[in-house]
All heavy atoms as a GROMACS GRO file, in nm:
protein
  658
    1MET      N    1   9.188   8.272  12.329
    1MET     CA    2   9.321   8.330  12.309
    1MET      C    3   9.309   8.481  12.314
    1MET      O    4   9.219   8.540  12.257
    1MET     CB    5   9.375   8.283  12.176
    1MET     CG    6   9.511   8.336  12.144
    1MET     SD    7   9.567   8.265  11.989
    1MET     CE    8   9.738   8.267  12.021
    2GLN      N    9   9.406   8.546  12.379
    2GLN     CA   10   9.404   8.691  12.388
    2GLN      C   11   9.530   8.749  12.325
    2GLN      O   12   9.636   8.688  12.328
    2GLN     CB   13   9.397   8.737  12.533
    2GLN     CG   14   9.263   8.709  12.596
    2GLN     CD   15   9.250   8.779  12.729
    2GLN    OE1   16   9.347   8.814  12.792
    2GLN    NE2   17   9.127   8.798  12.771
    3GLU      N   18   9.512   8.868  12.267
    3GLU     CA   19   9.626   8.941  12.212
    3GLU      C   20   9.694   9.018  12.324
    3GLU      O   21   9.649   9.018  12.438
    3GLU     CB   22   9.577   9.037  12.104
    3GLU     CG   23   9.516   8.966  11.985
    3GLU     CD   24   9.461   9.061  11.881
    3GLU    OE1   25   9.456   9.182  11.905
    3GLU    OE2   26   9.422   9.013  11.774
    4ARG      N   27   9.800   9.091  12.289
    4ARG     CA   28   9.875   9.170  12.388
    4ARG      C   29   9.788   9.272  12.460
    4ARG      O   30   9.809   9.300  12.575
    4ARG     CB   31   9.989   9.247  12.321
    4ARG     CG   32  10.101   9.162  12.275
    4ARG     CD   33  10.209   9.246  12.216
    4ARG     NE   34  10.152   9.328  12.109
    4ARG     CZ   35  10.216   9.425  12.049
    4ARG    NH1   36  10.337   9.455  12.083
    4ARG    NH2   37  10.159   9.494  11.954
    5ASN      N   38   9.689   9.328  12.392
    5ASN     CA   39   9.610   9.435  12.451
    5ASN      C   40   9.498   9.384  12.540
    5ASN      O   41   9.417   9.462  12.589
    5ASN     CB   42   9.554   9.527  12.344
    5ASN     CG   43   9.462   9.454  12.248
    5ASN    OD1   44   9.427   9.340  12.271
    5ASN    ND2   45   9.426   9.518  12.140
    6GLY      N   46   9.488   9.252  12.558
    6GLY     CA   47   9.386   9.195  12.644
    6GLY      C   48   9.253   9.172  12.576
    6GLY      O   49   9.161   9.121  12.637
    7GLN      N   50   9.243   9.207  12.448
    7GLN     CA   51   9.120   9.185  12.373
    7GLN      C   52   9.122   9.043  12.317
    7GLN      O   53   9.228   8.989  12.285
    7GLN     CB   54   9.109   9.284  12.257
    7GLN     CG   55   9.092   9.427  12.301
    7GLN     CD   56   8.961   9.448  12.373
    7GLN    OE1   57   8.856   9.408  12.326
    7GLN    NE2   58   8.968   9.510  12.489
    8PRO      N   59   9.004   8.981  12.303
    8PRO     CA   60   9.000   8.850  12.240
    8PRO      C   61   9.058   8.857  12.100
    8PRO      O   62   9.042   8.958  12.030
    8PRO     CB   63   8.850   8.816  12.236
    8PRO     CG   64   8.789   8.904  12.339
    8PRO     CD   65   8.875   9.027  12.346
    9ALA      N   66   9.125   8.751  12.058
    9ALA     CA   67   9.185   8.747  11.925
    9ALA      C   68   9.078   8.770  11.819
    9ALA      O   69   8.966   8.720  11.830
    9ALA     CB   70   9.254   8.613  11.902
   10GLY      N   71   9.108   8.850  11.720
   10GLY     CA   72   9.016   8.878  11.612
   10GLY      C   73   8.923   8.994  11.639
   10GLY      O   74   8.848   9.035  11.552
   11GLN      N   75   8.923   9.047  11.759
   11GLN     CA   76   8.838   9.160  11.793
   11GLN      C   77   8.916   9.289  11.776
   11GLN      O   78   9.033   9.295  11.809
   11GLN     CB   79   8.789   9.150  11.938
   11GLN     CG   80   8.702   9.030  11.963
   11GLN     CD   81   8.572   9.039  11.887
   11GLN    OE1   82   8.508   9.143  11.886
   11GLN    NE2   83   8.534   8.931  11.822
   12PRO      N   84   8.852   9.394  11.725
   12PRO     CA   85   8.924   9.521  11.711
   12PRO      C   86   8.960   9.578  11.848
   12PRO      O   87   8.889   9.555  11.946
   12PRO     CB   88   8.824   9.613  11.640
   12PRO     CG   89   8.691   9.550  11.662
   12PRO     CD   90   8.714   9.402  11.682
   13THR      N   91   9.070   9.646  11.852
   13THR     CA   92   9.110   9.710  11.976
   13THR      C   93   9.023   9.833  11.998
   13THR      O   94   8.981   9.897  11.901
   13THR     CB   95   9.258   9.752  11.972
   13THR    OG1   96   9.277   9.837  11.861
   13THR    CG2   97   9.350   9.633  11.963
   14PRO      N   98   8.995   9.867  12.121
   14PRO     CA   99   8.913   9.986  12.144
   14PRO      C  100   8.988  10.112  12.103
   14PRO      O  101   9.109  10.120  12.116
   14PRO     CB  102   8.887   9.983  12.295
   14PRO     CG  103   8.993   9.897  12.352
   14PRO     CD  104   9.035   9.802  12.243
   15THR      N  105   8.915  10.208  12.051
   15THR     CA  106   8.975  10.335  12.014
   15THR      C  107   8.990  10.420  12.139
   15THR      O  108   8.896  10.434  12.215
   15THR     CB  109   8.887  10.409  11.912
   15THR    OG1  110   8.872  10.326  11.798
   15THR    CG2  111   8.948  10.540  11.870
   16PRO      N  112   9.108  10.475  12.163
   16PRO     CA  113   9.125  10.559  12.280
   16PRO      C  114   9.033  10.680  12.274
   16PRO      O  115   8.993  10.723  12.167
   16PRO     CB  116   9.271  10.603  12.274
   16PRO     CG  117   9.334  10.528  12.165
   16PRO     CD  118   9.227  10.466  12.082
   17ASP      N  119   9.003  10.735  12.389
   17ASP     CA  120   8.916  10.853  12.395
   17ASP      C  121   8.978  10.975  12.327
   17ASP      O  122   8.910  11.071  12.300
   17ASP     CB  123   8.884  10.887  12.540
   17ASP     CG  124   8.789  10.786  12.602
   17ASP    OD1  125   8.721  10.714  12.528
   17ASP    OD2  126   8.784  10.780  12.725
   18ASP      N  127   9.110  10.970  12.301
   18ASP     CA  128   9.176  11.086  12.240
   18ASP      C  129   9.157  11.092  12.089
   18ASP      O  130   9.206  11.183  12.024
   18ASP     CB  131   9.324  11.089  12.276
   18ASP     CG  132   9.401  10.968  12.223
   18ASP    OD1  133   9.353  10.900  12.130
   18ASP    OD2  134   9.509  10.941  12.276
   19GLY      N  135   9.088  10.995  12.031
   19GLY     CA  136   9.060  10.998  11.888
   19GLY      C  137   9.170  10.941  11.800
   19GLY      O  138   9.159  10.943  11.679
   20THR      N  139   9.276  10.889  11.860
   20THR     CA  140   9.384  10.832  11.781
   20THR      C  141   9.332  10.708  11.708
   20THR      O  142   9.275  10.619  11.771
   20THR     CB  143   9.502  10.792  11.872
   20THR    OG1  144   9.543  10.906  11.945
   20THR    CG2  145   9.619  10.739  11.790
   21PRO      N  146   9.350  10.702  11.576
   21PRO     CA  147   9.300  10.587  11.500
   21PRO      C  148   9.389  10.465  11.524
   21PRO      O  149   9.504  10.464  11.485
   21PRO     CB  150   9.309  10.634  11.355
   21PRO     CG  151   9.418  10.735  11.356
   21PRO     CD  152   9.414  10.801  11.490
   22THR      N  153   9.336  10.364  11.593
   22THR     CA  154   9.416  10.246  11.621
   22THR      C  155   9.362  10.121  11.555
   22THR      O  156   9.436  10.026  11.534
   22THR     CB  157   9.426  10.221  11.772
   22THR    OG1  158   9.294  10.206  11.824
   22THR    CG2  159   9.497  10.333  11.843
   23ASN      N  160   9.234  10.118  11.520
   23ASN     CA  161   9.174   9.997  11.466
   23ASN      C  162   9.202   9.976  11.318
   23ASN      O  163   9.204   9.864  11.271
   23ASN     CB  164   9.021  10.001  11.485
   23ASN     CG  165   8.982   9.998  11.630
   23ASN    OD1  166   9.059   9.957  11.714
   23ASN    ND2  167   8.863  10.044  11.659
   24ASP      N  168   9.220  10.082  11.245
   24ASP     CA  169   9.230  10.076  11.100
   24ASP      C  170   9.370  10.115  11.054
   24ASP      O  171   9.410  10.231  11.069
   24ASP     CB  172   9.126  10.171  11.042
   24ASP     CG  173   9.122  10.173  10.891
   24ASP    OD1  174   9.205  10.105  10.827
   24ASP    OD2  175   9.036  10.243  10.836
   25PRO      N  176   9.446  10.021  10.999
   25PRO     CA  177   9.582  10.053  10.956
   25PRO      C  178   9.588  10.167  10.856
   25PRO      O  179   9.677  10.253  10.864
   25PRO     CB  180   9.633   9.923  10.894
   25PRO     CG  181   9.549   9.816  10.953
   25PRO     CD  182   9.415   9.879  10.980
   26ALA      N  183   9.495  10.171  10.762
   26ALA     CA  184   9.497  10.278  10.661
   26ALA      C  185   9.472  10.414  10.725
   26ALA      O  186   9.536  10.513  10.689
   26ALA     CB  187   9.393  10.250  10.552
   27ALA      N  188   9.380  10.420  10.820
   27ALA     CA  189   9.353  10.546  10.889
   27ALA      C  190   9.473  10.588  10.973
   27ALA      O  191   9.508  10.706  10.976
   27ALA     CB  192   9.229  10.534  10.978
   28ALA      N  193   9.536  10.493  11.038
   28ALA     CA  194   9.655  10.524  11.120
   28ALA      C  195   9.765  10.582  11.031
   28ALA      O  196   9.828  10.682  11.067
   28ALA     CB  197   9.703  10.400  11.193
   29LEU      N  198   9.787  10.521  10.916
   29LEU     CA  199   9.888  10.572  10.823
   29LEU      C  200   9.851  10.712  10.773
   29LEU      O  201   9.936  10.802  10.771
   29LEU     CB  202   9.904  10.477  10.704
   29LEU     CG  203   9.997  10.522  10.592
   29LEU    CD1  204  10.139  10.540  10.643
   29LEU    CD2  205   9.992  10.424  10.476
   30HIS      N  206   9.727  10.730  10.736
   30HIS     CA  207   9.683  10.859  10.684
   30HIS      C  208   9.705  10.971  10.786
   30HIS      O  209   9.761  11.076  10.753
   30HIS     CB  210   9.536  10.853  10.643
   30HIS     CG  211   9.484  10.985  10.597
   30HIS    ND1  212   9.500  11.028  10.468
   30HIS    CD2  213   9.420  11.084  10.663
   30HIS    CE1  214   9.447  11.149  10.456
   30HIS    NE2  215   9.397  11.185  10.573
   31TRP      N  216   9.661  10.950  10.909
   31TRP     CA  217   9.670  11.056  11.009
   31TRP      C  218   9.813  11.079  11.055
   31TRP      O  219   9.851  11.192  11.087
   31TRP     CB  220   9.576  11.030  11.126
   31TRP     CG  221   9.435  11.053  11.081
   31TRP    CD1  222   9.339  10.960  11.056
   31TRP    CD2  223   9.378  11.180  11.046
   31TRP    NE1  224   9.225  11.021  11.010
   31TRP    CE2  225   9.246  11.155  11.004
   31TRP    CE3  226   9.424  11.310  11.049
   31TRP    CZ2  227   9.160  11.258  10.963
   31TRP    CZ3  228   9.338  11.412  11.008
   31TRP    CH2  229   9.209  11.385  10.966
   32ALA      N  230   9.896  10.975  11.055
   32ALA     CA  231  10.037  10.995  11.087
   32ALA      C  232  10.103  11.081  10.980
   32ALA      O  233  10.181  11.172  11.010
   32ALA     CB  234  10.109  10.860  11.099
   33ALA      N  235  10.069  11.055  10.854
   33ALA     CA  236  10.124  11.134  10.744
   33ALA      C  237  10.071  11.277  10.746
   33ALA      O  238  10.147  11.372  10.725
   33ALA     CB  239  10.090  11.067  10.610
   34ALA      N  240   9.943  11.292  10.775
   34ALA     CA  241   9.886  11.427  10.783
   34ALA      C  242   9.952  11.506  10.894
   34ALA      O  243   9.978  11.627  10.880
   34ALA     CB  244   9.735  11.419  10.805
   35ALA      N  245   9.981  11.440  11.005
   35ALA     CA  246  10.048  11.508  11.118
   35ALA      C  247  10.188  11.554  11.078
   35ALA      O  248  10.231  11.663  11.117
   35ALA     CB  249  10.054  11.415  11.238
   36ILE      N  250  10.257  11.474  10.999
   36ILE     CA  251  10.389  11.514  10.951
   36ILE      C  252  10.376  11.639  10.864
   36ILE      O  253  10.453  11.735  10.879
   36ILE     CB  254  10.458  11.400  10.872
   36ILE    CG1  255  10.505  11.292  10.970
   36ILE    CG2  256  10.574  11.453  10.789
   36ILE    CD1  257  10.560  11.168  10.901
   37GLY      N  258  10.280  11.639  10.773
   37GLY     CA  259  10.259  11.755  10.687
   37GLY      C  260  10.228  11.881  10.766
   37GLY      O  261  10.283  11.988  10.738
   38LEU      N  262  10.143  11.868  10.867
   38LEU     CA  263  10.111  11.983  10.951
   38LEU      C  264  10.234  12.033  11.025
   38LEU      O  265  10.262  12.153  11.026
   38LEU     CB  266  10.000  11.948  11.051
   38LEU     CG  267   9.969  12.056  11.154
   38LEU    CD1  268   9.912  12.180  11.087
   38LEU    CD2  269   9.875  12.003  11.260
   39ALA      N  270  10.308  11.940  11.084
   39ALA     CA  271  10.427  11.980  11.161
   39ALA      C  272  10.529  12.050  11.072
   39ALA      O  273  10.586  12.153  11.111
   39ALA     CB  274  10.490  11.857  11.227
   40GLU      N  275  10.549  11.998  10.952
   40GLU     CA  276  10.646  12.060  10.862
   40GLU      C  277  10.599  12.198  10.816
   40GLU      O  278  10.678  12.293  10.812
   40GLU     CB  279  10.672  11.969  10.742
   40GLU     CG  280  10.753  11.846  10.781
   40GLU     CD  281  10.774  11.749  10.666
   40GLU    OE1  282  10.713  11.767  10.557
   40GLU    OE2  283  10.850  11.653  10.686
   41ALA      N  284  10.472  12.210  10.783
   41ALA     CA  285  10.419  12.340  10.738
   41ALA      C  286  10.427  12.442  10.850
   41ALA      O  287  10.467  12.557  10.828
   41ALA     CB  288  10.274  12.324  10.691
   42ARG      N  289  10.391  12.402  10.970
   42ARG     CA  290  10.395  12.495  11.082
   42ARG      C  291  10.538  12.539  11.112
   42ARG      O  292  10.564  12.656  11.141
   42ARG     CB  293  10.332  12.430  11.206
   42ARG     CG  294  10.183  12.402  11.195
   42ARG     CD  295  10.098  12.522  11.224
   42ARG     NE  296  10.118  12.574  11.357
   42ARG     CZ  297  10.061  12.526  11.467
   42ARG    NH1  298   9.975  12.428  11.459
   42ARG    NH2  299  10.087  12.580  11.584
   43THR      N  300  10.632  12.447  11.104
   43THR     CA  301  10.772  12.480  11.129
   43THR      C  302  10.823  12.578  11.024
   43THR      O  303  10.892  12.675  11.057
   43THR     CB  304  10.858  12.351  11.132
   43THR    OG1  305  10.810  12.268  11.238
   43THR    CG2  306  11.004  12.383  11.155
   44GLN      N  307  10.788  12.554  10.898
   44GLN     CA  308  10.830  12.645  10.790
   44GLN      C  309  10.773  12.785  10.809
   44GLN      O  310  10.834  12.883  10.769
   44GLN     CB  311  10.788  12.589  10.654
   44GLN     CG  312  10.866  12.469  10.611
   44GLN     CD  313  10.811  12.407  10.484
   44GLN    OE1  314  10.710  12.452  10.429
   44GLN    NE2  315  10.877  12.302  10.436
   45GLN      N  316  10.657  12.795  10.871
   45GLN     CA  317  10.593  12.924  10.895
   45GLN      C  318  10.643  12.989  11.024
   45GLN      O  319  10.599  13.099  11.058
   45GLN     CB  320  10.442  12.907  10.902
   45GLN     CG  321  10.381  12.861  10.773
   45GLN     CD  322  10.236  12.816  10.791
   45GLN    OE1  323  10.182  12.818  10.901
   45GLN    NE2  324  10.173  12.776  10.682
   46GLY      N  325  10.731  12.920  11.094
   46GLY     CA  326  10.783  12.974  11.218
   46GLY      C  327  10.692  12.954  11.338
   46GLY      O  328  10.706  13.021  11.440
   47HIS      N  329  10.599  12.861  11.326
   47HIS     CA  330  10.505  12.832  11.435
   47HIS      C  331  10.507  12.682  11.465
   47HIS      O  332  10.419  12.609  11.420
   47HIS     CB  333  10.363  12.873  11.396
   47HIS     CG  334  10.351  13.016  11.360
   47HIS    ND1  335  10.360  13.118  11.452
   47HIS    CD2  336  10.332  13.076  11.241
   47HIS    CE1  337  10.346  13.234  11.392
   47HIS    NE2  338  10.330  13.212  11.262
   48PRO      N  339  10.607  12.635  11.538
   48PRO     CA  340  10.614  12.491  11.566
   48PRO      C  341  10.492  12.443  11.643
   48PRO      O  342  10.416  12.523  11.699
   48PRO     CB  343  10.742  12.477  11.649
   48PRO     CG  344  10.774  12.613  11.697
   48PRO     CD  345  10.712  12.710  11.603
   49LEU      N  346  10.473  12.313  11.643
   49LEU     CA  347  10.358  12.254  11.712
   49LEU      C  348  10.358  12.292  11.860
   49LEU      O  349  10.463  12.301  11.923
   49LEU     CB  350  10.362  12.102  11.700
   49LEU     CG  351  10.352  12.042  11.560
   49LEU    CD1  352  10.362  11.890  11.567
   49LEU    CD2  353  10.224  12.085  11.491
   50THR      N  354  10.238  12.310  11.911
   50THR     CA  355  10.223  12.333  12.055
   50THR      C  356  10.247  12.201  12.127
   50THR      O  357  10.254  12.094  12.064
   50THR     CB  358  10.082  12.383  12.088
   50THR    OG1  359   9.988  12.278  12.058
   50THR    CG2  360  10.047  12.510  12.012
   51GLU      N  361  10.257  12.207  12.256
   51GLU     CA  362  10.279  12.086  12.335
   51GLU      C  363  10.164  11.986  12.313
   51GLU      O  364  10.188  11.866  12.297
   51GLU     CB  365  10.290  12.123  12.483
   51GLU     CG  366  10.330  12.008  12.572
   51GLU     CD  367  10.353  12.053  12.715
   51GLU    OE1  368  10.424  12.154  12.736
   51GLU    OE2  369  10.298  11.987  12.804
   52GLN      N  370  10.043  12.035  12.310
   52GLN     CA  371   9.927  11.948  12.290
   52GLN      C  372   9.928  11.888  12.149
   52GLN      O  373   9.899  11.770  12.130
   52GLN     CB  374   9.799  12.027  12.313
   52GLN     CG  375   9.674  11.942  12.310
   52GLN     CD  376   9.550  12.023  12.342
   52GLN    OE1  377   9.551  12.146  12.334
   52GLN    NE2  378   9.444  11.956  12.380
   53GLU      N  379   9.962  11.969  12.049
   53GLU     CA  380   9.970  11.919  11.911
   53GLU      C  381  10.082  11.818  11.897
   53GLU      O  382  10.068  11.718  11.825
   53GLU     CB  383   9.991  12.035  11.814
   53GLU     CG  384   9.870  12.125  11.800
   53GLU     CD  385   9.899  12.254  11.728
   53GLU    OE1  386  10.016  12.301  11.729
   53GLU    OE2  387   9.805  12.311  11.671
   54ARG      N  388  10.192  11.842  11.964
   54ARG     CA  389  10.305  11.747  11.958
   54ARG      C  390  10.266  11.614  12.021
   54ARG      O  391  10.306  11.507  11.971
   54ARG     CB  392  10.428  11.808  12.029
   54ARG     CG  393  10.551  11.722  12.021
   54ARG     CD  394  10.592  11.703  11.877
   54ARG     NE  395  10.685  11.593  11.866
   54ARG     CZ  396  10.764  11.574  11.764
   54ARG    NH1  397  10.762  11.657  11.662
   54ARG    NH2  398  10.845  11.473  11.761
   55ALA      N  399  10.188  11.617  12.128
   55ALA     CA  400  10.142  11.493  12.190
   55ALA      C  401  10.053  11.415  12.093
   55ALA      O  402  10.066  11.292  12.082
   55ALA     CB  403  10.068  11.524  12.320
   56ALA      N  404   9.965  11.486  12.021
   56ALA     CA  405   9.881  11.420  11.922
   56ALA      C  406   9.966  11.364  11.808
   56ALA      O  407   9.944  11.251  11.763
   56ALA     CB  408   9.776  11.517  11.868
   57TYR      N  409  10.063  11.441  11.764
   57TYR     CA  410  10.156  11.397  11.659
   57TYR      C  411  10.222  11.265  11.701
   57TYR      O  412  10.226  11.169  11.625
   57TYR     CB  413  10.261  11.505  11.636
   57TYR     CG  414  10.373  11.466  11.543
   57TYR    CD1  415  10.367  11.498  11.408
   57TYR    CD2  416  10.486  11.399  11.589
   57TYR    CE1  417  10.470  11.463  11.322
   57TYR    CE2  418  10.589  11.364  11.504
   57TYR     CZ  419  10.580  11.396  11.371
   57TYR     OH  420  10.682  11.360  11.286
   58ASP      N  421  10.272  11.262  11.823
   58ASP     CA  422  10.339  11.142  11.873
   58ASP      C  423  10.243  11.023  11.880
   58ASP      O  424  10.281  10.909  11.847
   58ASP     CB  425  10.401  11.167  12.011
   58ASP     CG  426  10.520  11.262  12.004
   58ASP    OD1  427  10.579  11.282  11.895
   58ASP    OD2  428  10.554  11.319  12.110
   59ARG      N  429  10.118  11.046  11.921
   59ARG     CA  430  10.018  10.938  11.925
   59ARG      C  431   9.991  10.884  11.786
   59ARG      O  432   9.981  10.763  11.765
   59ARG     CB  433   9.888  10.986  11.988
   59ARG     CG  434   9.892  11.000  12.137
   59ARG     CD  435   9.753  11.016  12.197
   59ARG     NE  436   9.670  11.115  12.130
   59ARG     CZ  437   9.665  11.244  12.161
   59ARG    NH1  438   9.742  11.292  12.258
   59ARG    NH2  439   9.586  11.326  12.095
   60TYR      N  440   9.978  10.974  11.688
   60TYR     CA  441   9.951  10.930  11.551
   60TYR      C  442  10.067  10.849  11.495
   60TYR      O  443  10.047  10.748  11.427
   60TYR     CB  444   9.922  11.049  11.459
   60TYR     CG  445   9.792  11.120  11.490
   60TYR    CD1  446   9.777  11.254  11.464
   60TYR    CD2  447   9.684  11.053  11.547
   60TYR    CE1  448   9.658  11.321  11.490
   60TYR    CE2  449   9.565  11.118  11.574
   60TYR     CZ  450   9.553  11.252  11.546
   60TYR     OH  451   9.436  11.317  11.573
   61GLN      N  452  10.189  10.893  11.522
   61GLN     CA  453  10.305  10.816  11.476
   61GLN      C  454  10.308  10.678  11.542
   61GLN      O  455  10.333  10.578  11.476
   61GLN     CB  456  10.436  10.892  11.505
   61GLN     CG  457  10.447  11.030  11.442
   61GLN     CD  458  10.413  11.033  11.295
   61GLN    OE1  459  10.471  10.962  11.216
   61GLN    NE2  460  10.317  11.118  11.260
   62ALA      N  461  10.281  10.675  11.672
   62ALA     CA  462  10.282  10.548  11.745
   62ALA      C  463  10.174  10.453  11.693
   62ALA      O  464  10.197  10.332  11.681
   62ALA     CB  465  10.264  10.572  11.895
   63ALA      N  466  10.057  10.508  11.658
   63ALA     CA  467   9.950  10.424  11.604
   63ALA      C  468   9.993  10.361  11.472
   63ALA      O  469   9.972  10.242  11.448
   63ALA     CB  470   9.821  10.505  11.587
   64ALA      N  471  10.054  10.440  11.385
   64ALA     CA  472  10.102  10.387  11.257
   64ALA      C  473  10.212  10.284  11.278
   64ALA      O  474  10.213  10.179  11.214
   64ALA     CB  475  10.149  10.501  11.166
   65HIS      N  476  10.304  10.314  11.367
   65HIS     CA  477  10.411  10.218  11.397
   65HIS      C  478  10.352  10.089  11.453
   65HIS      O  479  10.403   9.980  11.425
   65HIS     CB  480  10.511  10.276  11.497
   65HIS     CG  481  10.592  10.387  11.441
   65HIS    ND1  482  10.634  10.495  11.516
   65HIS    CD2  483  10.641  10.410  11.316
   65HIS    CE1  484  10.704  10.576  11.441
   65HIS    NE2  485  10.709  10.528  11.318
   66GLY      N  486  10.245  10.100  11.531
   66GLY     CA  487  10.179   9.983  11.587
   66GLY      C  488  10.120   9.891  11.481
   66GLY      O  489  10.101   9.772  11.505
   67HIS      N  490  10.093   9.945  11.363
   67HIS     CA  491  10.044   9.865  11.252
   67HIS      C  492  10.158   9.819  11.162
   67HIS      O  493  10.135   9.764  11.055
   67HIS     CB  494   9.942   9.944  11.170
   67HIS     CG  495   9.810   9.955  11.239
   67HIS    ND1  496   9.723   9.849  11.255
   67HIS    CD2  497   9.749  10.061  11.298
   67HIS    CE1  498   9.616   9.888  11.320
   67HIS    NE2  499   9.629  10.017  11.348
   68GLY      N  500  10.280   9.846  11.204
   68GLY     CA  501  10.396   9.798  11.129
   68GLY      C  502  10.451   9.893  11.026
   68GLY      O  503  10.543   9.857  10.952
   69TYR      N  504  10.398  10.014  11.019
   69TYR     CA  505  10.452  10.111  10.923
   69TYR      C  506  10.582  10.170  10.976
   69TYR      O  507  10.592  10.204  11.093
   69TYR     CB  508  10.353  10.225  10.898
   69TYR     CG  509  10.228  10.181  10.824
   69TYR    CD1  510  10.106  10.173  10.889
   69TYR    CD2  511  10.234  10.146  10.689
   69TYR    CE1  512   9.992  10.132  10.822
   69TYR    CE2  513  10.120  10.106  10.622
   69TYR     CZ  514  10.000  10.099  10.689
   69TYR     OH  515   9.887  10.058  10.623
   70SER      N  516  10.679  10.183  10.888
   70SER     CA  517  10.806  10.245  10.924
   70SER      C  518  10.797  10.396  10.906
   70SER      O  519  10.706  10.446  10.839
   70SER     CB  520  10.918  10.190  10.835
   70SER     OG  521  10.901  10.234  10.701
   71ASP      N  522  10.894  10.467  10.962
   71ASP     CA  523  10.900  10.612  10.942
   71ASP      C  524  10.909  10.644  10.792
   71ASP      O  525  10.846  10.740  10.746
   71ASP     CB  526  11.020  10.672  11.015
   71ASP     CG  527  11.002  10.676  11.166
   71ASP    OD1  528  10.886  10.676  11.213
   71ASP    OD2  529  11.104  10.680  11.236
   72GLU      N  530  10.985  10.565  10.719
   72GLU     CA  531  10.999  10.590  10.574
   72GLU      C  532  10.866  10.572  10.501
   72GLU      O  533  10.831  10.653  10.415
   72GLU     CB  534  11.104  10.495  10.516
   72GLU     CG  535  11.128  10.518  10.368
   72GLU     CD  536  11.233  10.426  10.308
   72GLU    OE1  537  11.291  10.345  10.382
   72GLU    OE2  538  11.255  10.438  10.187
   73GLN      N  539  10.790  10.470  10.538
   73GLN     CA  540  10.660  10.449  10.474
   73GLN      C  541  10.564  10.564  10.505
   73GLN      O  542  10.490  10.609  10.418
   73GLN     CB  543  10.599  10.317  10.520
   73GLN     CG  544  10.671  10.196  10.464
   73GLN     CD  545  10.623  10.067  10.528
   73GLN    OE1  546  10.618  10.056  10.651
   73GLN    NE2  547  10.588   9.971  10.445
   74ILE      N  548  10.567  10.611  10.628
   74ILE     CA  549  10.480  10.722  10.666
   74ILE      C  550  10.519  10.848  10.589
   74ILE      O  551  10.435  10.919  10.536
   74ILE     CB  552  10.486  10.747  10.818
   74ILE    CG1  553  10.435  10.624  10.894
   74ILE    CG2  554  10.405  10.870  10.857
   74ILE    CD1  555  10.465  10.626  11.044
   75ARG      N  556  10.650  10.874  10.580
   75ARG     CA  557  10.697  10.993  10.506
   75ARG      C  558  10.663  10.984  10.358
   75ARG      O  559  10.626  11.084  10.297
   75ARG     CB  560  10.847  11.011  10.525
   75ARG     CG  561  10.880  11.064  10.662
   75ARG     CD  562  11.010  11.143  10.660
   75ARG     NE  563  11.022  11.215  10.785
   75ARG     CZ  564  10.969  11.333  10.809
   75ARG    NH1  565  10.899  11.394  10.717
   75ARG    NH2  566  10.984  11.393  10.924
   76CYS      N  567  10.676  10.866  10.298
   76CYS     CA  568  10.641  10.850  10.157
   76CYS      C  569  10.493  10.877  10.135
   76CYS      O  570  10.454  10.944  10.039
   76CYS     CB  571  10.676  10.710  10.108
   76CYS     SG  572  10.851  10.683  10.082
   77TYR      N  573  10.410  10.828  10.225
   77TYR     CA  574  10.266  10.854  10.215
   77TYR      C  575  10.238  11.003  10.234
   77TYR      O  576  10.154  11.060  10.164
   77TYR     CB  577  10.190  10.769  10.317
   77TYR     CG  578  10.040  10.778  10.300
   77TYR    CD1  579   9.974  10.702  10.205
   77TYR    CD2  580   9.965  10.863  10.380
   77TYR    CE1  581   9.837  10.710  10.189
   77TYR    CE2  582   9.827  10.872  10.365
   77TYR     CZ  583   9.764  10.796  10.269
   77TYR     OH  584   9.628  10.806  10.254
   78ALA      N  585  10.308  11.066  10.327
   78ALA     CA  586  10.292  11.210  10.348
   78ALA      C  587  10.328  11.287  10.221
   78ALA      O  588  10.260  11.382  10.183
   78ALA     CB  589  10.377  11.257  10.466
   79TYR      N  590  10.435  11.246  10.156
   79TYR     CA  591  10.478  11.310  10.031
   79TYR      C  592  10.367  11.296   9.926
   79TYR      O  593  10.333  11.392   9.856
   79TYR     CB  594  10.608  11.248   9.981
   79TYR     CG  595  10.650  11.302   9.847
   79TYR    CD1  596  10.716  11.425   9.837
   79TYR    CD2  597  10.624  11.231   9.731
   79TYR    CE1  598  10.753  11.475   9.713
   79TYR    CE2  599  10.661  11.281   9.607
   79TYR     CZ  600  10.726  11.403   9.598
   79TYR     OH  601  10.762  11.453   9.476
   80ASP      N  602  10.311  11.174   9.915
   80ASP     CA  603  10.204  11.151   9.818
   80ASP      C  604  10.080  11.235   9.850
   80ASP      O  605  10.014  11.286   9.759
   80ASP     CB  606  10.166  11.003   9.813
   80ASP     CG  607  10.275  10.917   9.752
   80ASP    OD1  608  10.366  10.972   9.685
   80ASP    OD2  609  10.271  10.792   9.772
   81LEU      N  610  10.048  11.248   9.978
   81LEU     CA  611   9.933  11.332  10.018
   81LEU      C  612   9.956  11.476   9.976
   81LEU      O  613   9.866  11.541   9.923
   81LEU     CB  614   9.915  11.329  10.170
   81LEU     CG  615   9.831  11.220  10.231
   81LEU    CD1  616   9.826  11.240  10.383
   81LEU    CD2  617   9.692  11.217  10.174
   82ASN      N  618  10.076  11.525  10.003
   82ASN     CA  619  10.107  11.664   9.969
   82ASN      C  620  10.103  11.686   9.818
   82ASN      O  621  10.051  11.785   9.770
   82ASN     CB  622  10.244  11.703  10.025
   82ASN     CG  623  10.274  11.850  10.004
   82ASN    OD1  624  10.190  11.934  10.030
   82ASN    ND2  625  10.392  11.879   9.957
   83ALA      N  626  10.157  11.590   9.744
   83ALA     CA  627  10.157  11.602   9.598
   83ALA      C  628  10.014  11.604   9.544
   83ALA      O  629   9.981  11.684   9.456
   83ALA     CB  630  10.236  11.489   9.536
   84ALA      N  631   9.927  11.522   9.600
   84ALA     CA  632   9.787  11.517   9.554
   84ALA      C  633   9.716  11.647   9.591
   84ALA      O  634   9.630  11.694   9.515
   84ALA     CB  635   9.717  11.397   9.617
   85ALA      N  636   9.749  11.702   9.705
   85ALA     CA  637   9.682  11.826   9.751
   85ALA      C  638   9.724  11.948   9.671
   85ALA      O  639   9.649  12.046   9.665
   85ALA     CB  640   9.710  11.848   9.900
   86THR      N  641   9.840  11.943   9.612
   86THR     CA  642   9.891  12.061   9.540
   86THR      C  643   9.875  12.051   9.389
   86THR      O  644   9.925  12.136   9.317
   86THR     CB  645  10.039  12.086   9.576
   86THR    OG1  646  10.116  11.968   9.543
   86THR    CG2  647  10.055  12.120   9.721
   87ARG      N  648   9.809  11.949   9.343
   87ARG     CA  649   9.787  11.935   9.198
   87ARG      C  650   9.682  12.029   9.151
   87ARG      O  651   9.591  12.069   9.209
   87ARG     CB  652   9.743  11.793   9.164
   87ARG     CG  653   9.858  11.699   9.167
   87ARG     CD  654   9.813  11.564   9.115
   87ARG     NE  655   9.907  11.468   9.171
   87ARG     CZ  656   9.876  11.345   9.204
   87ARG    NH1  657   9.756  11.300   9.188
   87ARG    NH2  658   9.966  11.265   9.251
   0.00000   0.00000   0.00000
């Protein structure tokens, strides 16, 4: 039996060469949230993400969505990350 990505069922999906975390749901959530924090901080400083950074941001969000995380779940995790970092 094969999954949608062509990998045998039960086998991890290959990690893309771009470093986007796709195999581990927790890593995908973490990096999607970290990307939100970076984008928000950069925007507040008047330095929005570059085209390349925005592409990475979009990949991280897509990886988290691929594991079933909603935008709200990613934002809540981002909030928790920020709160922990500023304690």
